[in-house]
N, C-alpha and C positions, 0 to 999 in steps of 0.2 A: 504494500500500500504506500501511498505517497506521504512524504513528510510535510507537515504544514508550514515549516519554517522556510524551506527553499525548494523550489520546483522549476524545472525548465519548461519552456514553452511547448516543446515536443511532448514532454510527460503530461502536461496539462491537456493537450489535444487528445492524446490517447485515453486519458482518464475520463474526459468529458464524453467521449464516444463509447466508453465501455460501460458506464452506468449513468443513471440520471443525475442531473445537476443537484437536485435536492439531496439525494443520498450521499453524493460526493462532498457537498458542502458540509453536511452533518459530520461526515468522517474527518474533515479538515478542521472542524470547529468554527466555521464561519457561516454566514447566512447565504442562502441561494442567490439572493439579489447581489450580495457582495461578490460572489464567485462569478456571476454573470457580468458584472462590471469589470472584473479582472480579465475575463475572456475578451470582452469588447476592447479594452485598452491594449491587449496584446494581439488583437486581430486573430483570435482563435475561434473558428466557427463552432457553433453549438447545434445539436439536433433541434429541429423545429417541433412545433406542437404536434402531438400524436405519434412521434417517432417510436416511442417505447410501446404504445398500444398497437401500432401496426406490426411491429416486430413480434409481439406476443400473439397476434392473430395470424402469423405466418404470411404477412403481405410483404411485398417488395418495398424496401426502404433505401433511401439514398444517403450516402455518407460524403460530406463535402471535404475536399482537400484543403489542407492548411496552405496558405500562401506564404511566400518567402518573407521573412522579417529581417530588417537590416541588422538588428542586434540579437543574435541567437544565444546570448549568454543567459544564465539563470536569472530568474526574477523572484524577488522575495514576496511572499504573501504575508501581509501584516495582519495578525489576528488580534482581536481585542482582548 
């Protein structure tokens, strides 16, 4: 599992597409809105509404590719 202190953009991308933002945020100890803001700031695409429901219903779902970011270094997540 991810460490909430330090996470790379690539690790965040893989984690967001592996489980829901709500459950990932809970595991990291931050709010889902805070995690969504971090994803937006780092230009990390997130699954759209209904992504997890469609997957559970065995329907085809799309996974967006992460675009290149100029700063591939690790980014700190500040937890309250």
